[in-house]
N, C-alpha and C positions, 0 to 999 in steps of 0.2 A: 626823358633826358637823353637816352641813346639816340633817338631820332635827331635831336638837335646836334649831337656830336657827329653823326654820319652825314647829315644833309645841310647843316647850317640852320640859321634862323628861318622860319617860314615867312613867306611874303606877307605884307600887311593885308588885311581883308579888303575886298572890293567895296566901294561905296554902296550903300543900301539903295541909293537912287542915282541914276545917271540922267542929268537934265540935258535935253537936246538944245543946241543953239537955235535961234530963230530960223525957220525955213527961208531959204533964199539962195541965190547963186553967189555964194561967198566961199572963201577958203575954209572958214570954220565949219560951215554946214557941209561942204564937200568932204572934208575930213571925217565928219560924223557919219555921213552916208557911206563913204568908202570903208569905214571901220565896221559899222554895224550891218552893212550889206555884204560883209565878208570879203571884200576886194583886197584889203590890206593884209588879211590873215594869210593869204597865199602869195600875192604879188609883192609883198614886203611893205614895211612901214612907210616907205616913200614911193611906192608903186613902181619900183625899178626892177622887179623880178626877185626871185629867191633861189639860192644855189641848192643843189641836191644835198640831201643829208643821208644818214644811215637808214632813215625810215621814210624818206619821201623823195620823189623825183624833183628835178629843178622846175621852177615855174618861170616862164619867160617874162621879160620886160614887155608889157603890153604897148608901150608908147610908140615904137616904130610902126607896128601894124595899125594901131588905132589912128595914128596921124594921117593915114592914107584914106580914111573914111570921111564921108559927109556926116553931118549930124543926123540926118535921116537914116543912113545906113547903120550908124552906131546904135541908135535907138531901136531900130528894127531887129538888129542882131541880138541885143540884150533882151529884147522881149520874146524872141523866137528861139534862141539857142542855135541859130544857123548863121554862119558867116555869109557875107555878100557873094562869095563864090559858090554857095550851095553846100559847103561842108559844115556838118554840125560841130559844135564844141565837143571836146572830149568829155567823157563822163565825169571827170574830176572838176570840171568848171561848173560852179553852182549858179548858172545863169538864171535859174528860176527865181532867185532872190531879186534880181534886177527886173525881171518881168513883172513883178508886182509893184515896182516903184512908179510914182507919178512922174510927169514930165519935169517938174521942178527938181525932184530928187535926181533924176538921171542927168539933167543939165548942170547940176552942181558938182558932179563927180569929176575926178581928175582926168578921165578920158576925154571929156569935152574940151579941156584945155589943150590936149594934144591936137584935136581937130582944129581949134581956132588959132593955134600957134605952131603950125606945122614946121616952120623953118628951124626950130631949135630942139625939138623933142624934149624940152625942159618945160616944166609947169610954170605958167605965168604967175600963178599964185603959189605961195609957199605951202607945202604940206609937211610940216615937221613931224618927226617920229613921235610916237607915243612914249611917255615915260616908262622906263623899265621897272 
């Protein structure tokens, strides 16, 4: 009872099973891949970066950088952990998750939208935030 008074009601339990949407280059599948590939955990629910907090550094908005890449550079970078200029990702970037994705998974991610729609830096497909 004291716990409820101090911290409020606990969140509802997570669903026992999470069903993936059908694989494909769709916004729904891209959101799934970006969520469970850990992209959105750091880059934010809409992939626009995250501000610094008392326990973590700021995470940049990846769209301006990613939009300068070709699809081949993007794929190679996420599979190797090395940017096209030869610089490795910082240790905080979990690129190993993406290195295990197949081409369809990588091509469904929000980063590919940045490459295909360079003029606006906005995702052509909606990537709504997850419910809180």
